C-alpha positions in Angstrom: -28.3 -44.4 -0.1 -31.5 -44.6 2.0 -34.2 -41.9 1.7 -33.3 -40.6 5.1 -29.7 -40.2 4.2 -30.6 -38.6 0.8 -32.9 -36.1 2.6 -30.2 -35.2 5.1 -27.7 -34.7 2.3 -30.2 -32.5 0.5 -30.7 -30.5 3.7 -26.9 -30.1 4.0 -26.6 -28.9 0.4 -29.4 -26.4 0.9 -27.8 -25.1 4.0 -24.5 -24.8 2.3 -26.0 -23.0 -0.7 -27.7 -20.5 1.7 -24.9 -20.0 4.2 -21.7 -21.5 2.7 -20.3 -18.2 1.4 -21.1 -16.4 4.6 -19.5 -19.1 6.6 -16.3 -19.1 4.4 -16.1 -15.3 4.7 -16.5 -15.4 8.5 -13.9 -18.1 9.0 -11.4 -16.2 6.8 -12.0 -12.9 8.6 -11.7 -14.7 12.0 -8.4 -16.3 11.1 -6.9 -13.0 9.7 -8.1 -11.2 12.8 -6.3 -13.7 15.1 -3.1 -13.3 13.1 -3.3 -9.5 13.2 -4.0 -9.6 16.9 -0.9 -11.9 17.4 1.2 -9.5 15.4 -0.1 -6.5 17.3 0.6 -8.1 20.7 4.1 -9.1 19.6 4.8 -5.6 18.4 3.3 -4.0 21.5 5.4 -6.2 23.8 8.5 -5.3 21.9 7.7 -1.6 22.0 7.1 -1.8 25.8 10.4 -3.6 26.4 12.2 -0.9 24.3 10.5 1.9 26.2 11.5 0.5 29.6 15.2 0.5 28.6 16.9 3.9 28.8 18.7 3.3 25.5 17.7 1.4 22.3 19.1 -2.1 23.1 21.7 -3.9 21.1 20.2 -7.3 20.9 22.4 -10.2 21.9 22.6 -12.9 19.2 22.7 -15.6 21.9 19.2 -14.8 23.1 17.0 -17.9 23.5 13.8 -16.2 22.2 12.5 -18.5 19.4 10.1 -16.0 17.9 6.4 -15.2 18.0 5.2 -18.8 18.0 7.8 -20.1 20.5 9.4 -23.4 19.7 7.1 -23.9 16.6 8.5 -20.8 14.9 11.6 -22.5 13.2 9.5 -25.5 12.1 6.9 -23.2 10.5 9.5 -21.1 8.9 11.3 -24.1 7.4 8.2 -24.9 5.3 8.9 -21.9 3.0 11.7 -22.9 0.6 14.3 -20.5 -0.5 17.8 -20.5 -2.0 21.0 -19.3 -0.3 21.0 -16.1 -2.3 17.4 -15.3 -1.3 18.2 -16.0 2.3 21.2 -13.6 2.2 19.1 -10.9 0.5 16.3 -11.3 3.0 18.7 -11.1 6.0 20.1 -7.9 4.6 16.5 -6.6 4.1 15.8 -7.4 7.8 18.9 -5.5 8.9 17.9 -2.5 6.8 14.5 -2.6 8.4 16.1 -2.6 11.9 15.0 -6.2 12.7 18.3 -7.4 14.3 16.7 -10.1 16.4 18.1 -13.6 15.4 14.5 -15.0 15.3 13.2 -12.2 13.1 13.6 -14.2 9.9 11.9 -17.2 11.3 9.0 -15.1 12.7 8.4 -13.5 9.3 8.5 -16.8 7.4 6.2 -18.4 10.0 3.6 -15.8 9.4 4.0 -16.2 5.7 3.4 -19.9 5.9 0.4 -19.6 8.2 -1.2 -16.9 6.0 -0.6 -19.1 2.9 -1.9 -22.3 4.3 -4.9 -21.2 6.4 -7.0 -20.0 3.4 -6.1 -23.1 1.5 -7.3 -25.3 4.4 -10.6 -23.4 4.8 -11.2 -23.4 1.0 -10.5 -27.2 0.9 -13.0 -27.9 3.7 -15.6 -25.7 2.1 -15.0 -27.3 -1.3 -15.7 -30.7 0.1 -19.0 -29.6 1.8 -20.2 -27.5 -1.1 -22.0 -28.4 -4.3 -19.6 -29.9 -6.9 -20.3 -27.0 -9.3 -18.7 -24.6 -6.8 -15.6 -26.6 -6.1 -13.2 -24.9 -8.5 -14.5 -21.5 -7.7 -13.9 -22.0 -4.0 -10.5 -23.4 -4.6 -9.5 -20.5 -6.9 -10.7 -18.0 -4.3 -8.7 -19.8 -1.6 -5.5 -20.0 -3.6 -5.8 -16.3 -4.6 -6.4 -15.3 -1.0 -3.5 -17.3 0.3 -1.1 -15.9 -2.2 -2.2 -12.3 -1.4 -2.0 -12.8 2.3 1.4 -14.5 2.2 2.9 -11.3 0.7 1.8 -9.1 3.7 4.8 -10.0 6.0 7.3 -9.1 3.3 5.5 -5.9 2.6 5.6 -5.1 6.3 9.4 -5.4 6.3 9.7 -3.3 3.1 7.6 -0.4 4.4 9.4 -0.6 7.8 12.7 -0.2 6.0 11.3 2.7 4.0 10.0 4.5 7.1 13.3 3.8 8.9 15.3 5.4 6.1 13.1 8.5 6.2 13.7 8.8 9.9 17.4 8.5 9.5 17.5 11.0 6.6 15.5 13.5 8.7 17.8 13.4 11.7 21.2 13.1 10.0 21.9 16.8 9.6 21.4 17.4 13.4 23.5 14.4 14.2 26.4 15.6 12.0 26.2 19.0 13.7 26.3 17.5 17.2 29.3 15.4 16.1 31.0 18.5 14.9 30.4 20.3 18.2 31.6 17.3 20.3 34.8 17.1 18.2 35.3 20.8 18.7 34.9 20.4 22.4 37.8 17.9 22.6 36.1 14.5 22.5 37.5 11.8 20.1 35.3 10.4 17.4 34.0 7.3 19.2 33.2 9.1 22.4 31.4 11.8 20.3 29.4 9.1 18.5 28.4 7.5 21.8 27.4 10.9 23.3 25.4 11.9 20.3 23.6 8.5 20.3 22.5 9.2 23.8 21.0 12.6 22.8 19.1 11.4 19.8 15.9 10.5 21.5 13.8 11.9 18.7 15.4 9.6 16.2 15.8 6.1 17.9 16.7 4.3 14.6 19.6 6.7 14.0 20.7 6.4 17.7 20.7 2.6 17.4 22.8 2.7 14.3 25.3 5.0 15.9 25.6 2.6 18.9 26.2 -0.3 16.5 29.0 1.7 14.8 30.6 2.4 18.2 30.6 -1.2 19.2 31.8 -2.5 15.9 34.6 0.1 15.9 35.7 -1.1 19.3 35.8 -4.7 18.2 37.4 -4.3 14.8 38.0 -0.9 13.2 36.1 2.3 12.4 36.5 1.7 8.6 34.8 -1.7 8.8 32.1 -0.4 11.1 31.4 2.4 8.6 31.3 -0.1 5.7 28.8 -2.2 7.5 26.8 0.9 8.2 26.6 1.7 4.5 25.3 -1.8 3.9 22.6 -1.6 6.6 21.5 1.9 5.7 21.7 2.2 1.9 21.4 5.9 1.6 23.6 8.4 -0.4 23.8 10.7 2.7 25.1 7.8 4.9 27.7 6.9 2.2 28.9 10.5 2.1 29.1 10.7 5.9 31.1 7.5 6.0 33.5 8.8 3.3 34.0 12.0 5.3 34.7 10.2 8.5 37.0 7.6 6.8 39.0 10.3 5.0 39.3 12.4 8.1 40.6 9.6 10.3 43.0 8.3 7.6 44.5 11.8 6.7 44.3 13.2 10.2 42.5 16.4 9.0 40.1 18.5 11.0 36.9 16.6 11.1 34.9 19.4 12.9 34.9 21.8 9.9 34.3 19.0 7.4 31.3 17.8 9.4 30.0 21.3 9.7 30.1 21.8 5.9 28.6 18.4 5.4 25.7 19.3 7.7 25.0 22.4 5.6 25.1 20.3 2.5 22.6 17.8 4.0 20.2 20.7 4.9 20.4 22.0 1.4 19.7 18.5 0.0 16.6 18.2 2.3 15.3 21.6 1.2 15.8 20.6 -2.5 14.1 17.3 -1.9 11.1 19.1 -0.3 10.9 21.5 -3.2 11.0 18.6 -5.7 8.2 16.8 -3.9 6.2 20.0 -3.8 6.7 20.4 -7.6 5.6 16.9 -8.2 2.3 17.3 -6.3 0.4 19.1 -9.1 1.4 16.3 -11.5 0.2 13.6 -9.1 -3.1 15.4 -8.7 -3.9 15.3 -12.4 -5.3 11.7 -12.3 -7.5 12.2 -9.2 -8.9 15.4 -10.7 -9.4 13.8 -14.0 -11.2 10.7 -12.8 -13.0 12.2 -9.8 -13.9 15.8 -10.4 -14.0 16.0 -14.2 -16.9 13.6 -14.7 -19.0 15.4 -12.1 -18.2 18.8 -13.6 -18.9 17.5 -17.1 -22.3 16.2 -16.0 -23.3 19.4 -14.3 -22.3 21.5 -17.4 -23.7 19.3 -20.2 -26.8 17.9 -18.5 -29.0 21.0 -19.3 -28.0 21.1 -22.9 -28.5 17.3 -23.3 -32.0 17.6 -21.8 -32.9 20.5 -24.1 -31.7 18.6 -27.2 -33.7 15.6 -26.1 -36.9 17.6 -25.8 -36.2 19.1 -29.2 -35.5 15.9 -31.1 -37.9 13.6 -29.4 -41.6 14.4 -29.8 -44.0 14.8 -26.9 -46.6 12.0 -27.6 -48.9 13.3 -24.9 -49.3 16.9 -25.9 -48.7 16.8 -29.7 -51.0 14.3 -31.6 -49.7 15.5 -34.9 -46.3 13.9 -34.6 -47.9 10.5 -33.3 -44.8 9.6 -31.3 -42.4 9.6 -34.3 -39.0 11.0 -33.8 -38.0 14.3 -35.4 -37.1 14.3 -39.1 -37.8 15.8 -42.5 -40.5 13.4 -43.5 -42.2 13.7 -40.1 -42.3 17.5 -40.5 -43.9 17.3 -44.0 -46.5 14.8 -42.8 -47.3 17.0 -39.8 -47.7 20.1 -42.0 -50.0 18.2 -44.3 -52.2 17.1 -41.4 -52.3 20.6 -39.9 -53.1 22.3 -43.3 -56.4 24.1 -42.5 -56.6 26.5 -45.5 -60.2 27.3 -46.7 -61.2 27.9 -50.4 -63.4 31.1 -50.3 -65.5 32.2 -53.3 -64.9 29.2 -55.5 -68.2 27.4 -56.4 -68.3 23.7 -56.2 -69.7 22.0 -59.3 -71.4 18.7 -58.9 -69.1 16.0 -60.1 -66.1 18.2 -60.5 -63.4 18.8 -57.8 -62.7 22.4 -56.8 -60.2 24.3 -58.8 -56.9 24.7 -57.1 -55.9 28.2 -56.1 
C-alpha cells in the first residue's frame, strides 16, 4: 500500500474512532423513526377510514389491499419462518386483537423482518469500516438491537388485544341490559343484537363483535356464531353470555329476565374486580417505596449521627496536635495523656546527680 493510501486509511480510521458510534446511533434512530412514522400513518389512515363510516365496517376478505408496504408485503412477510401451529395461533391472536384484515398478518411479519434486518445491515457496514478490535462489539450490539426491535410488532398485537378485552368487559353489562330491554319490547334476538350494536358508539370493539355475531348467525346458526365469539373474545363474561343465549334459544325460556339477572351479575363482578385491584395497590407500592423513598429517608435520618460518630472517632489533625493524626484508640489516649501531663513537683529539692523523688 502506497504512503498516500496508508495515510488516507489512517484518516478514515481516525474519523471512525471519533464519529463511528455517533453515526451508528444516528442511522439506527433514523431507521426506527421512519418505521414508526410508517406505522403511525398506516394507523391514522385506518382510523380516518373507520371514522368516516357510520358503523364499524365488516372487512371483506376479498379486498385487494396487500398491506402497509403494498405488493412487497407478502414477500417481506415470507422471510419469517413459522410452523403451521404457530401460524394458526398467530391468526387467532390477530382476531382476538380485532385485526380482521386479510393482510394484517403479512403486515405484522413484514415489520418484524424489517426491524430485524435493518440493525444487522447497519451493524455489518459499521463493522467493515471500523477498527478490527470493535468488530465483534458492533456485531453484538446490532444482533441484540435487531432481536429486541423484532419483538415490538408482536407486543403491539398483544397489548392491543389486552386493551380490546378491557373495553369489551367494561361495556358488556350495558349491552346485556339493552338486549334485555329490546327483547322485552318485542324484538327477536338477532334484531336486538343489531339494534344494540348500532347504539354502542362508546364501545366500538363490542359493537363490531355483535355485528359479526349477527352476520354469522344469518349465514349458519346462532350457536356456531356464539362459539366463534368465545374463541375471538376469550373472556369468562363472554362465555357466560354465550351460555345464557344458547340455553335460552334451545329451551325457549324467557331471555329478558335471564339477561337482566346476568347484567346484575356482571356489575357485581366489575365491582369486585375494582375492589381487588384497589386492595392490591398497597402491595404493589411496597417496592417503589422501598427502593425510592426508603434510601432517601435513611440518609436524612442517619447522616447526622454518622457525621457525629466520624468527628468522635477521627481526630482533628489541624486543631489537636496531641493526637498527631492518629485514629482514636486506647493506646492513642494513653500517649496523649502522657504528652499532656503538666504536673509540677513543688517543695522537693533536687540533689545534684540524683533524680527527684517520686511523689
